[in-house]
N, C-alpha and C positions, 0 to 999 in steps of 0.2 A: 553211640557215632561222637566220631571224631570230628570236631569243625575246628579250622583253622583260619585264622583269620590272618588279613595282609597288615602290617603297618601302615602308620602314615611316613608321610615323609618328611625326616628329622636330621639327616647327618648329610656329609659330602658324599658319602658313600650310597646314601640312597639317589642323592641327584646322578649320582653318575648312572645308577643302575637303572632309573629313568630313561635317562639320553639315550645311553648305549639301546636299551630297549627300543626305542624311538628310531634312531637312526637303523639298527638290523630289520625294524619292519618296514620303513621308507625303501632303504635300501635294496629290499627284495622284491619289491611291488615295482608292476607293470607299468603304472602312471607316472609314479614318480622320479622311480630308478634313472630315466635318461635324462630326468631334470637334474639330478647331481652329477653326473657326469659329464654330458652332453651339455647342457647350458650355463650349467654354474660353476662347474667345473672344479670341484670343491677339492680343497688340500684337505683331507681329514683332521690329521693332527690337530690343525691352527683351526678349523671348524671348532673340533669336540670341544678342547680347549675353553674357547671361548663361549659355545654352549651350556658348559657345566658353569661358568663365571657368572651367565646371565641367569641361569634359573637358579643357583645359590645366592644371588642377590635378590631375585626376586622373593623366593620362596624363604632363604634361612634370613636377607638380611644381612649378609657379608658385604654388600658395597664393592664384590670385587670387579662386577663388570661396570664400563663407562661407555659413556655413548648410546645411540639410537641404532636398536638394529633393525628398525624398518627400511632403510635405504638400502641395505646389501640386496633384500629380498624385492625389491620393486622390478626386476629385469624376471622375476618368475612370474608363470601366469598367477594369478589371484582369484579367481572367480571360478565358478561353476565348479566341473567335478576333481579340479587340483586342492583346491582351498578344503573342498569337502574331505577329501581322501587323506589330508594332510591333516586335519581334525579329526578322524577319525582313526587314522592311525594313533595320533598323541594321546587320545583318549584311552582306547586300548593297551597302551604301554601305560597309563598311568594304572587304569582299573586291573593290568595284570598283575601288576608290584602292591599296590597301596590304595589305602581305604583311608578318611578321615579330612580333616579341614585342609592341610596342607595340598593333600592329594586334592579335593575339590578350588581351592585356590589356582593351582596348577591348570588344572580344565578351563577355569573362568580367564585367565592370563594367557594362557595359547587361545582361547576365542575370541578376545579383544585384539590381538596380537593380528589374527587374522581379517578381522572387520579394519582394524588401520592400515594393514599392505593393499583391502581392496579398496578401500576410500580413496589412499592416494594414488593407486593405479587407474582409476576414474577421473582422475584431474586433466 
């Protein structure tokens, strides 16, 4: 029996794989996709670059991202099914591609960000 395991998140290419996988899932999701196009009106090339930089800073310590990502997300639904779906799809993107301590760190950080956004929208 051949067992293949997925690598941990170690490189910039890994960050891009994670973010591209998540965005593909979110853009194809019936609950979240309308938020990206109608509510957030995301300019994908800029948004992807920012996401790569943010997660590279968080997981690889590159310090390429400056600023707080929370305020930009406050206009989006931050509780209930939207938040749960966001976390679910992000976790799925991690688990489909990676295992290890950095993969777990990515999931913890995503959950923390979701909680911060939810707290800020309740104020």
